[in-house]
C-alpha positions in Angstrom: 7.1 20.6 -7.6 4.1 21.5 -5.4 0.7 20.4 -6.7 -1.8 23.1 -7.4 -4.9 23.3 -5.4 -8.4 23.5 -7.0 -8.6 27.2 -6.2 -5.2 27.9 -7.9 -6.3 25.9 -11.0 -9.5 27.9 -11.3 -7.7 31.2 -10.9 -5.2 30.1 -13.6 -8.1 29.2 -16.0 -9.8 32.6 -15.3 -6.5 34.5 -16.1 -6.2 32.6 -19.3 -9.8 33.2 -20.2 -9.4 37.0 -19.4 -6.2 37.2 -21.5 -7.8 35.4 -24.5 -10.9 37.6 -24.2 -8.9 40.8 -24.2 -6.7 39.6 -27.1 -9.7 38.5 -29.2 -11.5 41.8 -28.5 -8.4 43.9 -29.4 -7.8 42.0 -32.6 -11.5 42.1 -33.6 -11.7 45.8 -32.9 -8.6 46.5 -35.0 -10.1 44.4 -37.9 -13.5 46.1 -37.9 -12.4 49.6 -37.1 -13.1 52.4 -39.6 -10.4 54.8 -38.3 -11.6 57.3 -35.7 -15.3 56.6 -36.5 -17.1 54.6 -33.7 -19.7 52.1 -34.9 -21.8 51.0 -31.9 -23.5 48.1 -33.8 -20.1 46.6 -34.8 -18.8 47.2 -31.3 -21.9 45.5 -29.8 -21.6 42.5 -32.1 -17.9 42.2 -31.3 -18.5 42.3 -27.6 -21.2 39.7 -27.9 -19.0 37.4 -29.9 -16.2 37.9 -27.5 -18.3 37.0 -24.5 -19.8 34.0 -26.4 -16.3 32.8 -27.2 -15.2 33.2 -23.6 -18.2 31.2 -22.3 -17.5 28.5 -24.9 -13.9 28.3 -23.7 -14.7 28.4 -20.0 -17.4 25.8 -19.9 -15.4 22.7 -21.0 -12.2 23.8 -19.5 -13.8 24.4 -16.1 -15.6 21.0 -16.3 -12.3 19.3 -17.2 -10.5 21.0 -14.3 -13.2 20.0 -11.8 -13.3 16.5 -13.1 -9.5 16.1 -13.0 -9.4 17.5 -9.4 -12.1 15.1 -8.3 -10.3 12.2 -10.0 -7.0 13.1 -8.3 -8.7 13.3 -4.9 -10.5 10.0 -5.5 -7.2 8.3 -6.4 -5.4 9.8 -3.4 -8.1 8.7 -1.0 -8.1 5.2 -2.5 -4.3 5.1 -2.2 -4.4 6.3 1.4 -7.1 3.7 2.3 -5.4 0.8 0.7 -1.9 1.5 2.0 -3.4 1.9 5.5 -5.2 -1.4 5.2 -2.0 -3.2 3.9 0.0 -1.8 6.9 -2.7 -2.8 9.4 -2.8 -6.3 7.8 1.0 -6.6 8.2 0.8 -5.6 11.9 -2.1 -8.0 12.6 -0.3 -10.9 10.9 2.9 -10.1 12.8 0.9 -10.1 16.1 -0.8 -13.3 15.3 2.5 -14.9 14.4 3.9 -13.9 17.8 0.9 -15.5 19.6 1.4 -18.6 17.5 5.2 -18.6 18.4 4.3 -18.4 22.1 2.1 -21.5 21.8 5.0 -23.4 20.1 7.8 -22.2 22.5 5.9 -22.7 25.7 6.1 -26.4 26.7 2.9 -26.5 28.6 0.8 -24.8 26.0 2.4 -26.9 23.3 1.5 -30.2 24.9 -2.1 -29.1 25.2 -2.3 -28.4 21.4 -2.5 -31.0 18.6 -0.8 -31.3 15.3 -4.0 -30.6 13.5 -4.6 -27.3 15.5 -1.1 -26.1 14.8 -1.4 -27.0 11.1 -4.7 -25.1 10.9 -3.0 -22.0 12.4 0.0 -22.4 10.0 -2.2 -22.6 6.8 -4.5 -19.9 8.1 -1.6 -17.5 8.5 -0.1 -18.5 5.1 -3.5 -17.8 3.5 -3.6 -14.3 5.0 -0.1 -13.5 3.9 -0.8 -14.7 0.3 -3.9 -12.5 0.1 -2.0 -9.5 1.5 0.7 -10.1 -1.1 -1.9 -10.2 -3.9 -3.5 -6.9 -2.7 -0.1 -5.2 -2.5 0.9 -6.4 -6.0 -2.4 -5.0 -7.4 -1.7 -1.6 -5.8 1.9 -1.7 -7.1 0.8 -2.3 -10.7 -1.9 0.5 -10.5 -0.1 3.4 -8.9 3.5 4.5 -9.3 3.2 6.8 -6.3 3.1 3.8 -4.0 6.3 2.3 -5.4 8.4 2.6 -2.3 5.6 1.5 0.0 4.6 -1.5 -2.0 8.2 -2.7 -2.6 8.8 -2.6 1.2 5.4 -4.2 2.0 6.0 -7.1 -0.4 9.4 -7.7 1.2 7.8 -7.6 4.7 5.1 -10.1 3.7 7.7 -12.4 2.1 9.9 -12.2 5.2 6.9 -13.1 7.5 6.0 -15.9 5.1 9.5 -17.4 5.8 8.9 -16.9 9.5 5.7 -18.9 9.3 7.6 -21.7 7.6 10.4 -21.6 10.2 7.9 -21.6 13.0 6.2 -24.7 11.5 9.6 -26.4 11.4 10.2 -25.3 15.0 7.0 -27.0 16.0 7.9 -30.2 14.2 11.2 -30.4 16.1 9.4 -30.0 19.5 6.8 -32.5 18.4 9.5 -35.1 17.8 11.4 -34.1 20.9 8.4 -34.8 23.1 7.4 -38.0 21.2 10.6 -39.9 20.5 8.8 -43.2 20.6 6.7 -42.2 17.6 9.4 -40.5 15.5 12.7 -42.2 16.4 13.1 -44.4 13.4 15.9 -42.6 11.5 18.8 -44.3 13.2 18.5 -47.7 14.7 21.3 -47.2 17.1 19.9 -44.0 18.6 18.0 -44.2 21.9 14.9 -42.2 22.5 16.8 -40.0 24.9 19.5 -39.3 22.3 16.9 -38.6 19.7 15.1 -36.1 21.9 18.4 -34.3 22.7 19.1 -34.0 19.0 15.7 -32.6 18.3 16.1 -30.2 21.2 19.4 -28.9 19.6 17.7 -28.6 16.2 14.9 -26.7 18.0 17.3 -24.2 19.6 19.2 -23.7 16.3 16.1 -23.0 14.4 14.8 -20.8 17.1 17.9 -18.6 17.0 17.7 -18.3 13.3 14.0 -17.5 13.4 14.4 -14.8 16.0 17.2 -13.1 14.0 14.9 -13.0 11.0 12.0 -11.8 13.2 14.1 -8.9 14.5 14.6 -7.7 10.9 10.9 -8.2 10.0 9.8 -6.3 13.2 12.3 -3.5 12.4 10.6 -2.9 9.1 7.4 -2.0 10.8 8.5 1.6 11.5 9.7 2.0 7.9 6.5 0.7 6.5 4.5 3.0 8.7 6.5 6.0 7.5 5.9 5.1 3.9 2.2 4.6 4.6 2.0 8.0 6.3 3.6 9.7 3.3 0.7 8.5 1.2 -1.9 10.1 3.4 -3.7 13.1 2.0 -2.1 16.3 3.1 -4.6 18.9 4.3 
């Protein structure tokens, strides 16, 4: 069902006011009439009462219609703004994650980084995702119109949260692969070379799993944009 514009609502109120005015006047004229005799005083008083009643009806109804329309526009603008910000946050987090992935996968860049710097990026990304989830949940609880958008957005953020965990594990495998002398204590009969080879296999397995999950998360980007666009105010 198409939503009425403010102009259509005002016209509807005016038609109702006109109809009630005519009805009140006709009923009043019938009640005070003395047959064919015309009484100008009674007619004047009736007309005055009719116009007073119409004004008393129009004033609060018009105020209510204007307030309701302002409130609806305010809610729609807020919904458009917040959904756009949530979508932009998802894209930004996804881009940051890809930069972080490059730093882990590229051997030269990885060796120049430290465990502390990688942990800082990991927890920084996780913090951004948790804040985005919180904002999305607030929007979901406040506006039913955003149900489809918020459900998909929450799913997207939870998927990228898993990707951040997987990337952190990926980095730990490479850290162990490059530093077997520090981490090779699990099996006493395993040489450093064998340990590094095992960590490399773990790295490749996790990388394959992670990229499969990334493809799904990246594919949701267009769906999320479509849902966000549907929440924009239609001119």
